[in-house]
C-alpha positions as CSV (number, residue, x, y, z in Angstrom):
1,M,163.9,156.9,-4.6
2,P,166.6,159.1,-3.0
3,T,170.2,158.8,-4.3
4,I,173.2,158.0,-2.2
5,D,174.3,161.6,-2.2
6,E,170.9,162.7,-1.0
7,L,170.8,160.1,1.8
8,V,174.3,161.0,3.0
9,G,173.3,164.7,3.1
10,A,170.1,163.9,5.0
11,A,171.8,161.5,7.4
12,R,173.8,164.3,8.9
13,L,170.6,166.2,9.9
14,P,169.4,166.1,13.5
15,G,166.2,164.4,14.5
16,P,164.0,161.8,12.8
17,P,164.8,162.8,9.2
18,G,168.5,162.2,9.8
19,T,167.8,158.9,11.6
20,R,165.7,157.6,8.8
21,A,168.3,158.5,6.1
22,A,171.1,156.9,8.1
23,A,168.9,153.7,8.5
24,R,168.3,153.7,4.8
25,L,172.0,154.0,4.0
26,M,172.8,151.1,6.4
27,S,170.2,148.9,4.8
28,I,171.6,149.6,1.4
29,L,175.2,148.7,2.4
30,A,174.1,145.6,4.4
31,D,172.6,144.3,1.2
32,A,175.1,145.8,-1.3
33,P,178.5,146.4,0.4
34,H,180.1,147.2,-3.0
35,R,178.3,150.6,-2.9
36,L,180.5,151.8,0.0
37,P,182.7,154.0,-2.3
38,E,179.5,155.9,-3.3
39,V,179.0,156.8,0.3
40,Y,182.6,158.0,0.7
41,R,182.4,160.0,-2.5
42,A,179.2,161.8,-1.3
43,A,180.6,162.3,2.2
44,G,183.9,163.7,0.8
45,S,182.1,166.2,-1.4
46,L,180.0,167.4,1.5
47,A,183.1,167.7,3.7
48,G,184.8,170.0,1.2
49,G,187.1,167.2,0.0
50,R,188.3,166.2,3.5
51,S,188.5,162.5,4.3
52,P,185.3,161.3,5.9
53,Q,187.0,158.2,7.3
54,Q,188.4,159.9,10.5
55,L,185.5,159.0,12.7
56,P,184.7,157.2,14.9
57,R,187.4,158.1,17.3
58,L,187.0,154.6,18.9
59,L,185.5,151.5,17.4
60,L,185.0,149.1,20.3
61,G,184.2,145.4,20.0
62,L,182.4,143.6,22.9
63,T,182.5,139.9,22.8
64,G,182.0,136.9,25.1
65,A,179.8,134.0,25.9
66,P,176.0,134.4,26.2
67,G,174.8,135.5,29.6
68,T,177.9,137.5,30.5
69,G,176.0,140.8,30.4
70,K,177.4,142.3,27.2
71,S,174.2,144.2,26.4
72,T,173.9,145.6,30.0
73,L,177.6,146.6,29.8
74,T,177.0,148.3,26.4
75,D,174.1,150.2,27.9
76,A,176.2,151.3,30.9
77,L,179.1,152.4,28.7
78,V,176.8,154.5,26.5
79,R,175.3,156.1,29.6
80,E,178.8,156.9,30.9
81,W,180.0,158.4,27.6
82,R,176.9,160.4,27.1
83,G,177.3,161.8,30.6
84,R,180.9,162.8,29.9
85,H,180.4,164.2,26.4
86,P,176.7,165.2,25.8
87,D,177.7,166.9,22.6
88,R,179.1,163.8,21.0
89,R,177.2,161.0,19.2
90,I,177.4,157.3,20.2
91,G,176.7,154.4,17.8
92,V,175.8,150.8,18.8
93,V,175.7,147.9,16.4
94,A,174.1,145.0,18.3
95,V,174.2,141.6,16.5
96,D,171.6,139.0,17.7
97,P,171.4,135.3,16.8
98,S,168.9,134.3,14.1
99,S,166.4,131.5,14.1
100,P,167.6,128.5,12.1
101,F,164.0,128.1,10.8
102,T,162.8,131.6,10.0
103,G,166.1,133.6,9.8
104,G,164.5,136.2,12.1
105,A,165.9,137.4,15.4
106,V,164.5,138.8,18.6
107,L,166.9,141.8,18.4
108,G,166.6,142.2,22.2
109,D,169.1,145.0,22.5
110,R,166.5,147.4,21.3
111,V,164.5,146.5,24.4
112,R,167.4,146.7,26.8
113,M,168.5,150.1,25.5
114,M,165.0,151.7,25.6
115,R,166.4,154.4,27.9
116,H,168.3,155.8,24.9
117,A,165.4,155.6,22.5
118,T,164.6,159.3,22.7
119,D,168.2,160.4,22.9
120,P,169.2,162.0,19.6
121,G,172.9,161.4,20.5
122,V,172.6,157.6,20.5
123,Y,172.1,155.5,17.4
124,V,171.3,151.8,18.0
125,R,171.3,149.5,15.0
126,S,170.3,145.8,15.6
127,M,171.2,143.2,13.1
128,A,170.5,139.5,12.7
129,S,173.5,137.2,12.3
130,R,171.5,135.0,9.8
131,G,173.6,132.1,10.6
132,H,176.9,133.8,9.8
133,L,179.8,132.4,11.9
134,G,182.3,134.7,13.5
135,G,180.1,136.5,15.9
136,L,179.1,139.2,13.4
137,A,176.4,139.7,10.7
138,L,177.2,140.2,7.1
139,G,177.1,143.9,6.4
140,V,178.4,145.1,9.8
141,K,181.3,146.8,8.2
142,G,179.1,148.9,6.0
143,V,176.9,149.9,9.0
144,V,180.0,150.9,11.0
145,R,181.3,153.0,8.2
146,V,177.9,154.8,7.9
147,M,178.0,155.6,11.6
148,G,181.4,157.2,11.1
149,V,180.1,159.2,8.2
150,I,177.2,160.6,10.2
151,G,179.5,161.7,13.0
152,C,179.5,159.0,15.7
153,D,182.4,159.7,18.1
154,V,182.4,156.1,19.5
155,V,180.9,153.0,18.0
156,V,180.3,149.9,20.0
157,V,180.0,146.6,18.1
158,E,178.4,143.9,20.4
159,T,178.8,140.4,18.9
160,V,176.2,137.7,18.9
161,G,177.7,135.7,21.8
162,V,178.5,132.3,20.4
163,G,181.8,131.5,22.1
164,Q,184.5,130.0,19.8
165,S,183.4,131.7,16.6
166,E,183.5,135.2,17.9
167,V,187.0,136.1,16.8
168,E,185.8,138.0,13.6
169,V,185.2,141.1,15.7
170,A,189.0,141.6,15.9
171,S,189.1,142.4,12.2
172,V,186.6,145.2,12.6
173,A,187.3,146.8,15.9
174,D,190.1,149.0,17.1
175,L,189.9,147.6,20.6
176,V,188.3,144.3,21.7
177,V,186.9,143.8,25.2
178,V,186.2,140.2,26.2
179,V,183.4,140.0,28.8
180,L,183.3,137.2,31.4
181,A,180.9,136.6,34.3
182,P,180.8,134.3,37.4
183,G,178.4,131.5,37.6
184,L,178.7,130.3,34.0
185,G,181.1,127.4,34.4
186,D,184.8,127.8,34.1
187,G,185.0,131.3,32.5
188,V,188.8,131.2,32.3
189,Q,188.7,127.9,30.4
190,M,186.5,129.7,27.8
191,L,189.4,132.0,27.0
192,K,191.3,129.1,25.5
193,A,188.8,129.1,22.6
194,G,190.6,131.9,20.7
195,L,189.4,134.8,22.8
196,M,192.6,135.2,24.7
197,E,194.4,136.1,21.5
198,I,191.9,138.7,20.4
199,G,191.2,140.4,23.7
200,D,192.8,143.8,24.4
201,L,190.9,144.2,27.7
202,F,189.2,141.6,29.8
203,V,186.2,142.6,31.9
204,V,184.7,140.4,34.7
205,N,181.1,141.6,34.9
206,K,178.6,141.1,37.7
207,A,181.1,142.2,40.4
208,D,178.3,142.3,42.9
209,R,178.3,138.4,43.0
210,P,180.6,136.7,45.5
211,E,182.3,134.5,42.9
212,A,183.4,137.6,40.8
213,G,186.5,138.3,42.8
214,R,187.8,134.7,42.5
215,L,187.2,134.7,38.7
216,H,189.0,138.0,38.4
217,A,192.0,136.6,40.4
218,E,192.1,133.5,38.2
219,L,192.0,135.7,35.1
220,V,194.9,137.9,36.3
221,S,197.0,134.7,37.1
222,M,196.2,133.2,33.7
223,L,197.3,136.4,31.9
224,R,200.5,136.5,33.8
225,L,201.3,132.8,33.1
226,S,200.6,133.3,29.4
227,G,202.9,136.4,29.3
228,A,200.0,138.5,28.2
229,A,199.8,140.7,31.3
230,D,201.3,144.2,31.0
231,G,202.7,145.5,34.3
232,A,202.5,149.1,33.2
233,E,198.9,148.8,32.1
234,P,196.3,146.5,33.6
235,R,194.3,144.5,31.1
236,T,191.6,143.4,33.5
237,Q,188.6,145.3,35.0
238,L,186.1,144.2,37.6
239,V,182.7,145.9,37.0
240,S,179.0,145.6,37.7
241,A,177.2,147.0,34.7
242,E,173.8,146.6,36.4
243,E,174.9,148.5,39.5
244,G,177.2,150.9,37.6
245,L,180.3,149.9,39.7
246,G,183.6,150.2,37.9
247,V,182.1,151.5,34.6
248,G,183.8,154.9,35.0
249,A,187.1,153.2,35.6
250,L,186.6,151.0,32.5
251,V,185.8,154.1,30.4
252,D,188.9,155.8,31.8
253,A,191.0,152.8,30.6
254,L,189.4,152.8,27.2
255,E,190.0,156.6,26.8
256,A,193.6,156.1,27.9
257,R,194.1,153.5,25.2
258,T,192.4,155.7,22.6
259,M,194.7,158.6,23.5
260,R,197.8,156.4,23.2
261,D,196.9,154.3,20.1
262,G,194.3,156.5,18.3
263,E,196.6,157.6,15.4
264,R,197.7,154.0,14.8
265,W,194.1,152.8,14.7
266,Q,193.2,155.5,12.2
267,A,196.0,154.5,9.9
268,R,195.0,150.8,10.2
269,R,191.4,151.8,9.5
270,R,192.4,153.7,6.4
271,L,194.2,150.6,5.1
272,M,191.1,148.5,5.8
273,I,188.9,151.0,4.0
274,E,191.2,150.8,1.0
275,D,190.8,147.0,1.0
276,E,187.0,147.4,1.2
277,V,187.0,149.7,-1.7
278,R,189.3,147.4,-3.7
279,E,186.9,144.5,-3.0
280,A,184.0,146.7,-4.1
281,I,185.7,147.5,-7.4
282,L,186.4,143.8,-8.0
283,E,182.8,142.9,-7.0
284,E,181.4,145.4,-9.5
285,A,183.8,144.0,-12.2
286,R,182.6,140.5,-11.5
287,R,178.9,141.6,-11.7
288,R,179.5,143.2,-15.1
289,L,181.4,140.2,-16.4
290,G,178.7,137.9,-15.2
291,R,176.0,139.9,-17.0
292,T,178.0,139.8,-20.2
293,L,178.6,136.0,-19.9
294,A,174.9,135.4,-19.4
295,A,174.0,137.5,-22.4
296,L,176.3,135.7,-24.9
297,P,174.7,133.1,-27.2
298,G,175.4,129.5,-26.3
299,D,177.8,128.7,-29.2
300,A,179.7,132.0,-28.7
301,A,180.0,131.7,-25.0
302,P,183.5,131.2,-23.6
303,V,182.3,128.4,-21.4
304,A,181.3,126.4,-24.5
305,G,184.6,127.1,-26.1
306,V,186.5,125.8,-23.1
307,L,184.3,122.7,-22.8
308,D,184.8,121.6,-26.4
309,G,188.5,122.4,-26.4
310,R,188.5,125.4,-28.8
311,L,189.6,127.8,-26.1
312,S,191.9,127.8,-23.1
313,V,190.6,129.3,-19.8
314,G,193.0,132.3,-20.4
315,E,191.7,132.9,-24.0
316,A,188.1,132.6,-22.7
317,A,188.8,135.2,-20.0
318,R,190.3,137.5,-22.6
319,Q,187.3,137.2,-24.9
320,L,184.9,137.9,-22.0
321,L,186.8,141.0,-21.0
322,Q,186.8,142.3,-24.5
323,A,183.0,141.6,-24.9
324,T,182.4,143.4,-21.6
325,C,184.4,146.4,-22.7
326,R,182.5,146.6,-26.0
327,S,179.2,146.3,-24.1
328,G,180.2,149.1,-21.8
329,A,181.3,151.3,-24.7
330,G,178.0,150.7,-26.4
331,E,176.0,151.6,-23.3
332,R,177.9,154.9,-23.0
333,E,177.3,155.8,-26.7
334,T,173.6,155.0,-26.4
335,G,173.4,157.2,-23.3
336,E,175.2,160.1,-25.0
337,G,173.0,159.8,-28.1
338,A,169.8,159.8,-25.9
339,R,171.0,163.0,-24.3
């Protein structure tokens, strides 16, 4: 089985070998997020010590209710970016809802983006939400970090489309686009379910429909009434992803925001990565403590001492830490002796 270092090195290669290695890395981090520091260590050594966390340049979150055309819009954005920058790689993380019975998902975004299937500059990763609330799947952060390590210039995270529980994407993305569409009931009313607060840009999709103009006007009025509208920079776009109308203007707006706020996003992302590494360290410590606790005999276990009143919780924690340290020292000595 290849090591993390070998997978990171192979993931940067063009063609199927690189794609397979990247997919393997993403699967590892989806199941074991605490291994993220290993990926950064390997990427840093390959980059000559330079920080591997600078990419992607833009981490874009797409959210909104089901049926608004998020997947079609994602496909149109990828096509526009690839046309403008054919030498840059684009990543897409598409999260689909899971069956409550089997845990599986249709992963329909792979079908919708078949035009990019043979494009080595586009990497599409579909994930099942597996019932996780918040619009994202567990492990999305690890997948996004791998896409940065392998050199994706822009990464689009398309959420599952579940309405009120979609706000989690704001903690991952640099910029959040809320997608609405006419003909799905009161779309502006939907914004009161928490999406107004997380949206940086609001896109009314399916502009070829007659009701789209009215929905866009209502959205602009609502933003003005809430004080969220910015006179110097429009926060709304009217597009038709299916027809390609307004997609170029939307990308122009996204690029303008990236030019203006890119350095701030990178600084925020570095802090987020530090938090993720801190969590990984704590998770590994918890795993080691758990192994030690499970291996202790019943009478000597700190849990028994607390239950019969011989130990306080603090004293039990201290004994467990000491036992874990002794166990770790013993493992190192055994390894050195074997060598």
